[in-house]
MIBATOR-233480 format. One record per residue: x, y, z of N, C-alpha, C in turn; chain; residue in three letters. Coordinates in pm, 1 decimal. Atoms other than C-alpha are relative to their C-alpha. Last residue first. Example, Ala and Ser with C-alpha at 12.3 -4.5 7.8 and 13.67 -1.06 7.14 Angstrom:
2
- -82.0; -119.0; -6.0; 1367.0; -106.0; 714.0; -77.0; 109.0; 73.0; A; SER .
- 89.0; -119.0; 0.0; 1230.0; -450.0; 780.0; 90.0; 120.0; 0.0; A; ALA .
***
This chain:
223
- 61.1; -95.5; 92.2; 9399.9; 10061.5; -9561.0; 81.3; 128.6; -0.1; A; ILE .
- -63.8; -131.4; -4.6; 9575.5; 9764.1; -9404.0; -60.1; 89.8; -106.9; A; VAL .
- 79.7; -84.0; 90.5; 9374.2; 9453.5; -9329.1; 51.5; 142.5; 10.8; A; ILE .
- -58.5; 8.5; 135.5; 9648.4; 9238.7; -9177.1; -77.8; 84.7; -100.7; A; ARG .
- -96.4; -107.8; 16.7; 9536.6; 9361.2; -8833.1; 72.2; -6.6; -134.5; A; GLU .
- 73.9; -122.8; 32.3; 9231.8; 9134.3; -8862.5; 96.8; 115.7; -26.6; A; VAL .
- 37.5; 3.8; 141.3; 9461.6; 8832.2; -8877.0; -73.5; 127.1; -42.1; A; GLU .
- -119.1; -16.8; 82.9; 9630.1; 8914.2; -8546.6; -36.4; 5.5; -148.2; A; ASP .
- -42.4; -139.9; -12.2; 9293.2; 8962.7; -8374.9; 121.0; 25.7; -88.7; A; VAL .
- 94.1; -81.8; 74.8; 9165.4; 8627.2; -8506.6; 40.8; 147.0; 3.4; A; ALA .
- -28.9; 18.9; 142.1; 9477.0; 8448.2; -8384.6; -89.2; 90.0; -82.7; A; VAL .
- -121.3; -77.2; 27.8; 9429.4; 8594.3; -8037.0; 38.3; -10.2; -146.7; A; GLU .
- 32.5; -142.6; -4.0; 9071.0; 8467.6; -8022.2; 120.0; 85.5; -38.4; A; ASP .
- 18.9; -51.8; 135.3; 9177.6; 8121.3; -8138.7; -33.2; 148.4; -1.1; A; ASP .
- -129.9; -31.2; 60.9; 9317.6; 8039.8; -7795.4; -14.6; 61.6; -138.0; A; ARG .
- 12.8; -123.4; 78.8; 8972.8; 8065.4; -7639.9; 131.2; 40.7; -65.2; A; ARG .
- -127.2; -15.0; 70.4; 8938.0; 7711.5; -7504.8; -10.9; 118.5; -94.8; A; ASP .
- -84.6; -91.1; -77.0; 8648.3; 7743.3; -7260.0; 135.3; 24.7; -67.1; A; TYR .
- 64.3; -131.4; 1.4; 8395.0; 7592.8; -7501.9; 83.9; 104.5; 72.3; A; LEU .
- -34.2; -68.1; 125.9; 8636.4; 7302.7; -7558.4; -62.3; 138.8; -7.1; A; ALA .
- -133.4; -58.8; -15.9; 8601.5; 7205.0; -7191.0; 38.4; 80.1; -123.8; A; THR .
- 15.5; -112.7; -92.9; 8228.6; 7152.3; -7242.0; 132.9; 70.6; 19.0; A; THR .
- 59.1; -110.1; 76.3; 8294.5; 6940.8; -7550.0; -21.4; 122.5; 88.6; A; ARG .
- -107.5; -82.0; 57.5; 8530.2; 6725.1; -7345.2; -53.0; 117.1; -81.7; A; PRO .
- -21.5; 16.7; 144.0; 8224.1; 6610.4; -7146.3; 116.6; 85.6; -48.5; A; SER .
- 42.8; 132.5; 40.9; 8175.2; 6552.3; -6772.9; 36.1; -27.7; -145.3; A; GLU .
- 103.5; 2.3; 103.2; 8380.7; 6854.3; -6674.7; -35.6; -143.6; -35.2; A; HIS .
- 109.6; 89.8; -40.3; 8567.3; 6845.0; -6343.2; -116.0; 6.4; -97.9; A; ALA .
- 121.0; -81.7; -10.1; 8781.8; 7147.7; -6441.8; -121.3; -80.8; 44.2; A; ALA .
- -22.4; -105.0; -98.6; 9104.5; 6960.2; -6368.1; -124.8; 85.1; 22.4; A; MET .
- -8.7; 62.2; -132.3; 8982.8; 6649.2; -6551.1; 14.7; 106.3; 108.9; A; GLN .
- 133.6; 51.8; -31.1; 8874.1; 6846.0; -6856.6; -3.7; -60.5; 139.8; A; GLN .
- 79.1; -118.2; -36.6; 9203.6; 7036.2; -6851.1; -141.8; -41.9; 36.8; A; ALA .
- -39.2; -30.2; -137.7; 9379.0; 6697.4; -6850.7; -75.8; 122.7; 50.2; A; ILE .
- 59.4; 102.5; -85.2; 9182.1; 6591.6; -7159.4; 37.2; 20.5; 146.9; A; GLU .
- 141.2; -26.2; -23.3; 9262.3; 6926.6; -7323.2; -63.0; -104.8; 91.3; A; ARG .
- 84.7; 85.5; 82.6; 9635.7; 6887.5; -7283.1; -146.2; 17.6; 37.0; A; ARG .
- 83.3; 96.0; -71.2; 9851.6; 7168.8; -7148.1; -87.5; -78.7; -95.7; A; GLY .
- -34.3; 138.6; 28.2; 10117.3; 7326.7; -7369.0; -80.9; -103.5; 73.5; A; GLY .
- -135.5; 31.2; -45.8; 10120.2; 7683.5; -7242.2; 32.8; -149.0; -10.0; A; ASN .
- -93.5; -80.2; 79.0; 9817.5; 7789.8; -7448.2; 144.6; -30.8; 36.7; A; ARG .
- -12.3; 60.8; 133.1; 9617.3; 7504.6; -7297.9; 101.5; 74.8; -86.3; A; LEU .
- -56.8; 134.4; -17.6; 9681.1; 7623.7; -6941.5; 23.1; -65.4; -136.1; A; TYR .
- -143.4; -16.3; -21.8; 9622.1; 7985.8; -7043.9; 69.0; -134.5; 20.1; A; GLN .
- -63.3; -48.6; 122.4; 9283.3; 7900.9; -7193.4; 150.5; 12.2; 16.1; A; THR .
- -4.0; 110.7; 97.3; 9178.5; 7689.5; -6894.4; 70.8; 42.4; -127.0; A; ILE .
- -92.6; 103.3; -44.9; 9273.9; 7961.1; -6645.9; 13.4; -113.3; -99.1; A; GLY .
- -136.2; -51.9; 13.0; 9102.6; 8238.3; -6841.9; 102.2; -105.7; 39.2; A; THR .
- -35.3; 2.2; 141.6; 8780.2; 8038.3; -6881.6; 143.7; 47.7; -23.2; A; ALA .
- 2.1; 141.3; 38.2; 8758.5; 7968.3; -6508.2; 43.4; -12.9; -146.6; A; ARG .
- -127.5; 55.1; -45.4; 8862.9; 8327.8; -6439.3; 10.2; -150.0; -27.1; A; PHE .
- -113.3; -38.8; 84.3; 8586.5; 8477.3; -6650.8; 127.1; -74.5; 38.0; A; THR .
- -39.5; 115.0; 82.2; 8312.3; 8281.7; -6471.1; 122.6; 29.3; -87.0; A; HIS .
- -50.4; 109.8; -80.9; 8280.0; 8537.2; -6191.3; 57.0; -114.0; -85.0; A; ASN .
- 86.1; 44.5; -108.1; 8247.1; 8830.9; -6427.4; 61.7; -116.6; 73.4; A; GLY .
- -21.7; 134.4; -51.6; 8443.4; 9035.6; -6680.1; -96.5; -32.0; 113.6; A; ILE .
- 103.6; 19.3; -101.3; 8326.4; 9336.9; -6874.1; 5.5; -144.0; 50.7; A; ARG .
- 81.8; 116.7; 31.5; 8655.3; 9402.7; -7053.2; -99.5; -23.5; 113.2; A; THR .
- 129.1; -44.0; 52.2; 8771.5; 9754.2; -6967.1; -90.6; -115.8; -38.2; A; LYS .
- 45.7; 102.4; 94.5; 9059.4; 9654.7; -6739.7; -140.6; 35.1; -45.4; A; ILE .
- 10.8; -57.0; 133.7; 9210.9; 9966.3; -6581.1; -41.3; -101.0; -105.6; A; GLY .
- -115.2; 45.5; 78.3; 9330.6; 9782.3; -6268.9; -4.4; 53.0; -143.1; A; ALA .
- -119.8; -57.0; -60.6; 9093.1; 9982.2; -6046.7; 125.3; -38.2; -77.8; A; MET .
- 1.1; -143.9; 27.9; 8805.4; 9897.6; -6280.0; 126.1; 66.5; 54.8; A; MET .
- -31.5; -16.0; 142.2; 8892.0; 9528.1; -6267.6; 6.7; 147.7; -38.2; A; ALA .
- -143.2; 24.3; 18.2; 8904.8; 9535.2; -5888.2; 41.1; 18.3; -145.8; A; ARG .
- -73.1; -110.3; -63.1; 8559.8; 9694.4; -5866.4; 150.0; -14.9; -20.7; A; ARG .
- 21.5; -118.5; 82.9; 8404.7; 9453.3; -6119.3; 79.9; 118.0; 56.6; A; ARG .
- -74.6; 17.3; 125.0; 8560.9; 9159.5; -5935.5; -14.0; 123.1; -89.2; A; ILE .
- -142.2; -14.7; -30.6; 8435.5; 9279.4; -5597.1; 83.0; -7.9; -127.8; A; MET .
- -25.4; -142.9; -22.5; 8084.8; 9329.7; -5732.2; 147.3; 25.2; 30.4; A; ARG .
- 13.4; -71.4; 127.4; 8085.6; 8976.4; -5874.5; 30.4; 148.9; 17.1; A; TYR .
- -119.8; 27.3; 79.7; 8220.1; 8826.4; -5552.5; -4.8; 75.9; -131.2; A; VAL .
- -111.9; -71.9; -62.3; 7949.8; 8990.6; -5343.3; 126.2; -15.2; -83.8; A; ASN .
- 19.3; -141.1; 34.5; 7681.8; 8867.4; -5587.8; 110.6; 85.7; 60.7; A; SER .
- -44.5; -20.3; 138.3; 7820.9; 8514.2; -5558.0; -14.4; 145.6; -41.4; A; GLN .
- 100.4; 44.6; 96.6; 7780.4; 8534.9; -5179.9; 53.5; 26.0; -140.7; A; ALA .
- 34.1; -90.6; 109.7; 8077.8; 8559.6; -4943.6; -109.2; -62.3; -86.4; A; LEU .
- -61.8; 21.0; 132.3; 8068.7; 8336.0; -4638.3; -41.1; 108.4; -98.6; A; PRO .
- 97.1; 32.4; 104.9; 7989.4; 8464.9; -4287.7; 67.5; -16.4; -135.9; A; ASN .
- -0.6; 145.4; 14.4; 8244.8; 8447.7; -4003.7; -93.8; -45.7; -111.5; A; SER .
- 100.4; 64.8; -84.1; 8325.3; 8818.6; -4028.2; 14.6; -151.6; -13.7; A; SER .
- 88.7; 95.3; 64.3; 8642.7; 8974.5; -4165.3; -96.7; -60.7; 100.5; A; LEU .
- -7.8; 135.7; -54.5; 8820.9; 9290.0; -4051.9; -103.5; -88.4; -68.2; A; THR .
- -117.5; 66.4; 55.2; 8885.1; 9610.1; -4247.6; 19.5; -139.9; 53.9; A; GLY .
- -102.1; 17.2; -104.2; 8648.0; 9803.6; -4022.6; 128.3; -63.4; -53.0; A; SER .
- -121.7; -64.3; 49.5; 8442.6; 9932.0; -4313.5; 114.6; -13.4; 100.2; A; LYS .
- 14.5; -140.6; 34.7; 8149.8; 9696.3; -4253.5; 127.4; 56.1; -61.0; A; GLY .
- 80.4; -63.9; -105.2; 8265.7; 9368.7; -4104.5; -7.6; 149.8; -28.4; A; ASN .
- -66.2; -98.4; -85.6; 8390.8; 9209.4; -4428.2; -98.1; 54.1; 103.4; A; ALA .
- 40.6; -138.9; 20.8; 8251.0; 8892.0; -4580.3; 74.7; 91.2; 96.9; A; THR .
- 102.0; -57.3; -85.8; 8439.2; 8565.0; -4569.0; -31.4; 145.4; -34.4; A; ARG .
- 15.3; -135.8; 53.8; 8638.3; 8338.8; -4801.3; -122.6; 65.1; 64.9; A; PHE .
- -130.4; -52.8; 40.1; 8760.3; 8029.9; -4615.5; -10.7; 144.9; -46.7; A; LEU .
- -12.0; -26.6; 143.8; 8442.2; 7948.3; -4428.7; 135.3; 63.7; -31.7; A; TYR .
- 45.1; -130.7; 46.6; 8480.7; 7810.3; -4079.3; 20.9; 16.7; -148.9; A; GLY .
- 133.8; 13.3; 57.3; 8505.5; 7439.9; -4000.7; -55.0; 132.5; -52.9; A; LYS .
- 2.5; 98.0; 108.2; 8882.6; 7451.4; -3949.5; -135.5; -11.5; -70.0; A; PHE .
- 146.0; 15.7; 14.8; 8883.6; 7774.1; -3748.3; -28.3; -97.0; -114.4; A; ASP .
- 48.3; 98.8; -97.0; 9247.8; 7736.9; -3644.1; -150.2; -26.5; -10.7; A; GLU .
- -55.2; 133.2; 27.2; 9392.8; 7905.6; -3956.1; -54.5; -107.9; 93.3; A; SER .
- 112.6; 94.3; 2.8; 9162.5; 8207.6; -3928.9; 47.3; -144.5; -16.2; A; ILE .
- -2.8; 76.4; -125.5; 9410.6; 8477.9; -3829.4; -117.4; -98.1; 8.5; A; ALA .
- 137.2; 0.8; -50.8; 9314.1; 8702.3; -4125.6; -12.1; -75.6; 132.3; A; ALA .
- 40.7; -137.6; -30.3; 9680.7; 8786.2; -4192.6; -139.7; 5.7; 61.2; A; ALA .
- -80.9; -50.7; -111.7; 9786.8; 8421.4; -4167.9; -45.3; 140.0; 41.9; A; THR .
- 44.8; 69.0; -121.0; 9500.4; 8295.7; -4385.5; 76.3; 49.1; 123.4; A; ILE .
- 134.6; -43.5; -37.5; 9571.8; 8556.6; -4652.6; -44.1; -61.3; 132.6; A; TYR .
- -9.8; -138.9; -44.6; 9946.9; 8498.1; -4668.1; -135.6; 51.3; 48.8; A; GLU .
- -73.2; -3.6; -127.5; 9905.2; 8121.2; -4682.9; 4.5; 141.2; 55.8; A; ASP .
- 86.1; 55.0; -104.8; 9637.7; 8147.1; -4951.8; 67.3; 7.2; 136.9; A; LEU .
- 108.3; -94.8; -25.1; 9845.6; 8379.6; -5171.8; -90.1; -48.0; 113.7; A; TYR .
- -56.4; -116.4; -69.9; 10157.5; 8160.5; -5138.5; -110.0; 100.3; 34.8; A; ALA .
- -38.3; 43.1; -133.9; 9964.3; 7844.1; -5227.7; 53.8; 117.2; 82.1; A; GLU .
- 122.3; 11.8; -78.4; 9801.4; 8017.1; -5524.0; 31.9; -38.9; 144.5; A; LEU .
- 49.2; -135.6; -25.2; 10138.9; 8121.9; -5657.4; -124.9; -3.1; 86.8; A; ASN .
- -81.4; -62.4; -104.7; 10281.7; 7769.8; -5612.4; -44.2; 143.0; 31.1; A; HIS .
- -110.4; -69.3; 64.7; 9991.3; 7618.8; -5808.3; 78.4; 74.4; 108.3; A; ASN .
- -2.8; -144.1; 25.7; 9784.5; 7418.5; -5566.5; 118.6; 37.3; -88.4; A; CYS .
- -108.6; -75.5; -62.9; 9726.0; 7044.6; -5585.6; -3.7; 146.6; -40.1; A; PRO .
- -115.7; -19.1; 88.2; 9382.9; 6904.8; -5678.9; 107.9; 81.4; 71.7; A; MET .
- -122.9; -39.1; -68.8; 9069.4; 6771.6; -5513.2; 114.3; 13.4; -100.3; A; GLU .
- -111.1; -9.6; 94.7; 8714.7; 6756.7; -5652.8; 123.7; 52.6; 73.5; A; HIS .
- -113.8; -54.6; -74.1; 8421.7; 6638.3; -5444.8; 122.3; -7.2; -89.3; A; ARG .
- -131.5; 56.3; 31.2; 8111.3; 6592.7; -5659.6; 109.0; 69.4; 80.8; A; LYS .
- -60.0; 61.1; -117.1; 7783.2; 6680.7; -5489.4; 136.4; -61.1; -24.2; A; GLY .
- 36.0; 139.8; -8.3; 7604.7; 6737.0; -5820.3; 62.4; -71.5; 117.5; A; GLY .
- 141.3; 30.2; 22.7; 7785.3; 7063.2; -5879.8; -24.9; -150.5; 6.2; A; LYS .
- 59.0; -46.0; 124.5; 8134.7; 7101.0; -5732.8; -147.1; -41.4; -10.6; A; GLU .
- 125.0; 75.6; 4.9; 8261.8; 7070.8; -5377.2; -80.0; 53.2; -118.8; A; HIS .
- 115.8; -74.6; 47.9; 8620.9; 7186.4; -5410.0; -121.5; -92.3; -5.0; A; LEU .
- 114.1; 89.3; 20.6; 8911.5; 7049.9; -5206.5; -120.8; 85.1; -37.8; A; ARG .
- 131.5; -57.3; -26.0; 9243.4; 7231.7; -5223.9; -107.3; -102.4; -34.4; A; VAL .
- 107.6; 53.8; 82.7; 9598.1; 7101.0; -5189.5; -129.5; 71.8; 34.7; A; TRP .
- 136.2; -39.1; -30.5; 9914.9; 7261.9; -5057.8; -97.8; -58.6; -100.1; A; GLY .
- 57.7; -90.7; 98.0; 10233.8; 7065.4; -5107.6; -143.1; 33.8; 41.8; A; ARG .
- -71.2; -128.1; -5.6; 10465.1; 6892.4; -4863.0; -51.6; 100.9; -103.7; A; ARG .
- -126.7; 15.5; 70.6; 10317.1; 6554.9; -4962.0; 77.7; 129.2; -12.5; A; GLY .
- -16.4; 142.0; 32.2; 9969.3; 6665.0; -4861.7; 128.5; -14.1; -82.2; A; GLN .
- -131.9; 38.7; 49.4; 9893.8; 6997.0; -4695.7; 5.0; -150.8; -20.4; A; THR .
- -79.3; 85.4; -87.7; 9539.1; 7128.5; -4657.7; 132.3; -36.3; -67.7; A; TYR .
- -136.6; -31.8; 43.8; 9293.6; 7383.0; -4792.9; 93.5; -71.8; 97.1; A; TYR .
- -8.2; 39.2; 140.6; 8945.4; 7235.7; -4759.3; 130.7; 44.7; -65.2; A; ASP .
- -52.6; 135.8; 10.6; 8988.2; 7251.9; -4381.2; 9.8; -49.2; -143.5; A; GLU .
- -143.8; -5.1; -25.5; 8943.0; 7629.2; -4392.7; 62.5; -138.6; -19.1; A; ILE .
- -30.8; -20.5; -141.4; 8602.5; 7576.4; -4550.6; 151.8; 5.4; 16.1; A; ARG .
- -115.5; 63.3; -62.2; 8516.4; 7617.2; -4917.4; 12.7; 36.6; 147.4; A; MET .
- 45.5; 99.2; -99.0; 8162.3; 7714.2; -5014.1; 116.6; -64.6; 74.4; A; LYS .
- 50.8; -72.0; -117.6; 8280.7; 8036.0; -5185.9; -54.5; -95.6; 106.5; A; ILE .
- -106.5; -69.9; -72.6; 8499.4; 7831.6; -5420.9; -52.9; 66.5; 126.5; A; VAL .
- -77.9; 97.6; -76.9; 8231.1; 7584.9; -5530.6; 104.1; 68.3; 86.7; A; ALA .
- 87.2; 63.2; -98.0; 7983.4; 7853.6; -5636.5; 72.6; -100.4; 87.6; A; GLY .
- 9.8; -90.5; -115.0; 8262.4; 8052.5; -5802.9; -87.5; -61.7; 108.5; A; VAL .
- 120.0; -83.1; 9.8; 8335.2; 7758.1; -6027.2; -10.7; 85.4; 125.3; A; ARG .
- 116.0; 23.7; -85.1; 8691.2; 7632.7; -5996.7; -115.5; 93.9; -29.6; A; GLY .
- 112.9; 2.4; 93.1; 8942.4; 7631.6; -6283.3; -131.6; -17.2; 76.4; A; PHE .
- 68.6; 128.4; -17.8; 9194.8; 7554.2; -6005.5; -111.9; -20.6; -100.5; A; THR .
- -93.5; 112.2; -5.3; 9455.3; 7820.5; -6091.0; -66.8; -135.9; 20.4; A; TYR .
- -88.5; 11.3; 115.9; 9220.3; 8093.9; -6209.3; 77.3; -131.1; 1.8; A; ILE .
- 80.7; 29.0; 118.8; 8934.8; 8047.1; -5961.5; 86.9; -17.5; -124.4; A; MET .
- 60.1; 132.3; -16.1; 9173.3; 8021.6; -5666.1; -79.3; -38.1; -125.1; A; MET .
- -102.6; 99.3; 35.2; 9373.6; 8320.6; -5788.9; -54.9; -142.0; 9.4; A; ALA .
- -15.0; -5.8; 145.9; 9059.1; 8533.8; -5779.7; 101.4; -103.6; -47.2; A; ILE .
- 123.7; 51.8; 59.8; 8986.9; 8420.0; -5423.9; 9.9; -2.1; -152.6; A; LEU .
- 2.3; 145.5; -13.5; 9346.3; 8464.7; -5305.4; -122.3; -60.2; -67.7; A; ALA .
- -105.9; 56.1; 85.8; 9366.6; 8819.1; -5443.6; -2.3; -152.6; 4.5; A; ARG .
- 40.6; -16.2; 139.4; 9030.0; 8912.1; -5290.6; 103.9; -59.7; -95.3; A; ASP .
- 111.9; 90.7; 30.0; 9121.5; 8768.4; -4951.6; -37.4; 5.5; -148.1; A; ARG .
- -60.0; 133.7; 9.7; 9458.8; 8946.1; -4946.6; -106.6; -104.3; -32.4; A; LEU .
- -75.6; 4.7; 124.8; 9281.0; 9273.8; -5021.3; 63.6; -136.5; -21.8; A; GLY .
- 98.7; 1.0; 108.5; 9029.6; 9206.8; -4744.0; 69.1; -6.0; -136.0; A; ILE .
- 51.3; 135.9; 20.7; 9304.2; 9108.0; -4498.8; -100.2; -8.2; -115.3; A; PRO .
- 107.8; 35.4; -92.3; 9462.2; 9451.7; -4550.7; -43.0; -144.2; -25.4; A; THR .
- -40.4; -45.9; -133.5; 9791.2; 9572.0; -4705.1; -105.7; -32.4; 105.5; A; SER .
- -6.4; 113.9; -92.9; 9724.4; 9360.6; -5013.7; 48.7; 40.5; 139.7; A; THR .
- -67.7; -47.7; -121.2; 9605.6; 9642.4; -5239.0; -2.9; -111.7; 104.3; A; ASP .
- 80.4; 8.2; -121.7; 9509.1; 9461.5; -5560.3; 84.0; 44.1; 120.0; A; ILE .
- 54.4; -132.0; -33.8; 9701.8; 9589.8; -5862.7; -85.6; -2.0; 127.1; A; LYS .
- -103.8; -86.1; -55.5; 9920.1; 9277.8; -5883.2; -53.1; 135.1; 45.5; A; GLU .
- -45.0; 50.8; -129.3; 9627.0; 9039.1; -5924.1; 100.4; 94.1; 65.9; A; LEU .
- 112.8; -5.2; -91.6; 9465.6; 9244.4; -6200.1; 42.0; -45.4; 139.5; A; LEU .
- 13.2; -139.2; -44.2; 9802.4; 9298.2; -6369.5; -114.7; 14.5; 100.0; A; GLU .
- -110.2; -28.6; -90.6; 9863.4; 8922.3; -6383.2; -13.0; 141.7; 56.2; A; ARG .
- 23.7; 75.6; -123.4; 9519.3; 8857.7; -6532.3; 108.4; 29.4; 103.1; A; ALA .
- 111.0; -62.6; -72.4; 9564.9; 9137.9; -6785.8; -25.5; -71.0; 132.5; A; GLU .
- -45.2; -126.9; -57.5; 9910.7; 9014.1; -6890.7; -109.8; 66.8; 82.1; A; ASP .
- -93.5; 30.9; -108.4; 9789.1; 8655.3; -6940.2; 44.9; 128.6; 70.0; A; GLN .
- -129.3; 45.5; 47.7; 9493.8; 8776.2; -7144.2; 88.6; -28.6; 121.0; A; THR .
- -110.8; -94.8; -11.6; 9156.4; 8794.5; -6981.2; 124.6; -59.2; -63.2; A; LEU .
- -121.6; 47.9; -65.7; 8845.1; 8602.4; -7086.7; 104.0; 111.8; 4.2; A; VAL .
- -118.8; -80.9; 29.2; 8487.4; 8704.2; -7165.6; 120.8; -50.6; 77.8; A; PRO .
- -59.7; -59.2; -119.6; 8240.3; 8411.7; -7137.5; 122.8; 83.6; -37.1; A; THR .
- 20.2; -144.7; 2.8; 8062.3; 8358.7; -7470.3; 64.2; 70.7; 119.5; A; LYS .
- 66.8; -59.6; -114.8; 8184.3; 8004.1; -7529.6; -8.9; 151.6; -12.0; A; GLY .
- -84.5; -99.3; -65.2; 8269.0; 7874.6; -7874.2; -77.9; 66.3; 111.4; A; ARG .
- -139.3; 42.3; 7.8; 8142.6; 7566.5; -8055.5; 94.9; 94.7; 73.0; A; LYS .
- -86.1; -103.4; -56.9; 7770.6; 7591.3; -7979.7; 143.5; -51.4; 0.7; A; VAL .
- -114.4; 50.6; -74.6; 7573.9; 7366.8; -8213.7; 86.9; 115.8; 47.3; A; THR .
- -77.3; -115.8; -43.9; 7226.7; 7453.8; -8333.2; 111.4; -50.0; 90.2; A; TYR .
- -69.8; 12.6; -127.3; 7076.0; 7169.2; -8530.5; 78.9; 127.0; 29.7; A; LYS .
- -146.3; -18.0; 7.2; 6827.0; 7250.6; -8805.0; 62.3; -8.3; 138.3; A; PRO .
- -44.5; -138.1; 10.2; 6477.6; 7106.3; -8755.0; 151.2; 10.0; -6.9; A; GLY .
- -102.4; -34.8; -98.0; 6388.1; 6746.3; -8828.5; 44.7; 144.6; -22.5; A; ARG .
- -58.4; -133.5; 17.5; 6068.8; 6637.5; -9003.9; 98.8; 28.3; 112.1; A; VAL .
- -133.9; 6.3; 61.0; 6008.0; 6260.7; -9007.4; 70.7; 135.1; -13.4; A; PRO .
- -99.0; 79.8; -72.1; 5726.9; 6282.6; -8745.3; 137.5; -2.8; -65.9; A; ALA .
- -120.7; -81.2; -19.3; 5539.9; 6570.5; -8911.0; 112.9; -78.5; 66.3; A; ALA .
- -65.0; -28.7; 129.2; 5266.7; 6350.5; -9060.8; 129.7; 79.5; 13.0; A; PRO .
- -53.3; -136.3; -5.9; 5184.9; 6204.8; -8715.4; 71.3; 29.1; -131.6; A; ASN .
- -145.9; -15.0; -2.3; 4968.6; 5897.9; -8761.0; 37.3; 146.4; 5.5; A; THR .
- -62.1; 132.6; -10.8; 4610.5; 5779.6; -8704.1; 151.0; 9.3; 12.7; A; ALA .
- -72.5; 37.2; 121.2; 4463.8; 6118.5; -8629.4; 66.0; -135.6; 23.1; A; MET .
- 59.8; -84.9; 103.5; 4197.9; 6220.4; -8373.8; 63.0; -32.7; -135.3; A; VAL .
- 64.1; 82.5; 103.9; 4295.8; 5925.7; -8155.3; -78.2; 83.5; -99.6; A; GLN .
- 144.9; -14.0; -18.4; 4373.9; 6159.1; -7860.7; -81.0; -74.6; -103.6; A; GLY .
- 31.5; 56.2; -131.7; 4733.4; 6030.3; -7861.1; -150.6; 6.6; 26.2; A; VAL .
- -11.4; 145.6; 11.9; 4751.6; 6098.6; -8235.5; -37.0; -66.6; 131.7; A; VAL .
- 117.3; 48.2; 74.0; 4617.3; 6451.2; -8188.5; 1.8; -151.1; -17.0; A; LEU .
- 115.4; -10.0; -90.0; 4875.1; 6518.9; -7917.4; -126.6; -51.3; -68.1; A; TRP .
- -15.7; 106.9; -99.3; 5154.7; 6395.1; -8142.5; -120.2; -3.0; 94.1; A; ASP .
- 40.3; 124.6; 64.9; 5019.3; 6620.3; -8419.2; 15.5; -118.5; 95.2; A; PHE .
- 145.0; -4.5; 19.8; 5039.1; 6922.2; -8189.5; -49.3; -131.0; -60.6; A; LEU .
- 60.4; 25.1; -130.8; 5391.2; 6828.9; -8078.8; -153.0; 1.5; -9.3; A; MET .
***
């Protein structure tokens, strides 16, 4: 860059460093911590669903797992973004760059959403936010949307209550969903479509199936 500047200023005729290329750094594996199938199931089952807040938290986590949705897109959802089409529940996510992404619900997600919306009595508020903040300690929900920081604190609290020691975050469930989909025979190109990724290389970063293989191989070292 210095030599380029000198060339532009006519101090030098050519850039002697032009043919020099630095080493390429290629990321082949994502750093986002993921949950195993058993951990994800236990996390959902350990949530107290006797209140609308518990039902909200279960539905929100399930939404990120089953749709591979980014937390930013999930918390922007309105009631009308969960709708029925062909006797099946569908969700509409507004992803980065203004992209509108629609996909059918997994049957578990559909059941969690229905139970949450019924308990919270928000089914008629079509323009209202789907995932809302709580009104203090009253156990009721406000009309305000959850912020990403709210979701992160909720996830950390729920993980601690479920005895999960992995330091998970908002993005964990996107990676967990993609990994489990691929582990159960899903195709990477379909995972790319479901996750609304522009490049298959991005989807590959979320494929953490090799982690389990590595753990199994390490256990072969017997002393």
